[in-house]
N, C-alpha and C positions, 0 to 999 in steps of 0.2 A: 621603777614604783607595782606595787599589783595593786588598783583596783582607780577607777576613774570615775568616781561620780561626785559627787558634790567636796568632801574633803578631800577625795585627788585631786580634782579639778583645782582647788585653793591651794595645796601642796606645790604644785604643778606652775603656778602663775607666779606663785610669790619665788619659786626656785628659777624658776624661769626667765623671770620680767626684774624680780625688784634683787633677786642676786647673781643678777648678771647670767647663768644658765649654761655656762660655757666657754663663754668669749669669750675671757683668757685661755690663752694658749699653756700656761702649765696645769698642771692638775689639780690647783686650791681655790678653785669656783667651780659648785657643783653646777652636777648636768642631771638631767633624767636623761637616759640611753633608751629605754623601755620604758612601758607600758601594759601592763597585760592586763586586758579587759575579757568578759564574755563574750560581746557582741564587737566586733570592728566597725559597724557600719552605724553604732548608733549616735542620733546628737549628741552632742557633748556642749555643756556650756562655755566651756570654753577652749580658746582653741589651739590645735596643739603645731608647734614647731616639729613640721613632716623632714625638714635635712636635717634637725637635732635627733628627736626621739621617735627609735620605732614601737605599732602600736602593735601586740602579742598575743597569742588567746594563748599559750603552751605555756607555764610557769618555768620549764623547767631549761627557756631561752633562756630566763634573766638565771633562775638558780645552777646553770653552766655556763655563766657566761665571768670567763675570770679578770676580765677586766671591771666587772662588774664588782664595790667594794660592801656600798651599804643597800639593804633594803625596806624601803620605805612600801610599809604595810595598812594599805586604807581601804580595803575592802568591807572591812566587818566579819561577823560571825564566829562559828568557834570550830567549822565542818573544814572548809575550801585554805580558810587564812591561817589556821592552826599548823597547818600540813606544812604549807609555806614557808610559814617562821620557823618551823622547827627545821625544818631540809635549807634552809636560807644557813643558819646555825652552825647546823650537819658541817654546813660549805664553806663555812668558815668567812661568811659574812655575818658587817656589823646589821642592827631591826632598829628601824624606826617601827610605832606603832600607837595611831590611836582607837585602839580596840578595845573597850572596856570588858567588853564579855571574857576574850580569850586573854585576858590579865585576872580577869575574878577564876574564871578558870584551871586556870593552866599555870602562876609563877611561880611557882615551883618549880614546876618538871625544865620552864623556860630558864629559870635560873644556873637550875641544875647546867644546861643543853649548852651554857655563855661558858660555867665555869669548864666544861671537857671539851671547848675547840678553843681558850684561851692554853690550858694543859696540854693538847698537842700542838700545839703554833704557836709560829714564832712575831707573826703577827696580833695586836690587840684587840676581841670581839666587843661591841658594846653591842648591850642590849637597852636600849630608849622608851623607855613606855610614860614620859612626864605627858604627853598631849591625853594620854588616856584617864587623868585622875585631875578633876580641879578645872579642870575646860580651860586646860594647860596653862595655868597659872602652876609654876615654878616650886609647888611645894614640898616634890619626889627628894629632888637635890635640896633641898635645903635641909628639910629631913637627914639626911642621909652626908651632909656637910658641915652646916652650921650648927651644930649639935651633938659633937664629937663626945666634949662631955659628960655629957645629959645617961642620964636615963629614961627614956619613956616606957613610959608600958603603954602606955594607951591617946590615937586623936576620936577628939570626937566631930561630929557636925553632918550636916548633909552639903556636901561638895561634889555637887552635883549640879550642874546650868539649868538645867531639864529639867528639873527636881526645882530645884529657884523659883521658876521659870507657874512651876504648876505652883507652887506654896505660894508665890504672892498673887496669881489669878482669884484663888478663895476667899482672899478680905474681902 
């Protein structure tokens, strides 16, 4: 996982506490083995299980780790996070992100990188960005799979929880 702020802490707790966090000895249970942070001494709002999760400051330790299949990017921004996501895909690692800015500015390139990784690889590389849209409402998957026979020319509306909150507060 890249990033351990508010979103990262929530993701960590869900994966490690609610989903088992590697308590199963087979590989079907997810576990976060490494978290890349800027400041490893910073106080966090969540508890890290140091017996299962290593805190690192060099993202290449995640990108070059052959035991890591999936990278969760919750660092935000479009500089460091973009580079980390690009390199993850180039290294044939699936990626999940909640990074709205990254998706807005780079979706075409990200899809190209996924296609290239899948063309050159035996395992399937996936790119999940559902969490960056509509506050995590499963709209992307629904549009991609539920309307295969339909032609959708436009989707219109305000699909951002923060914007909805701001508009509601103006009433």
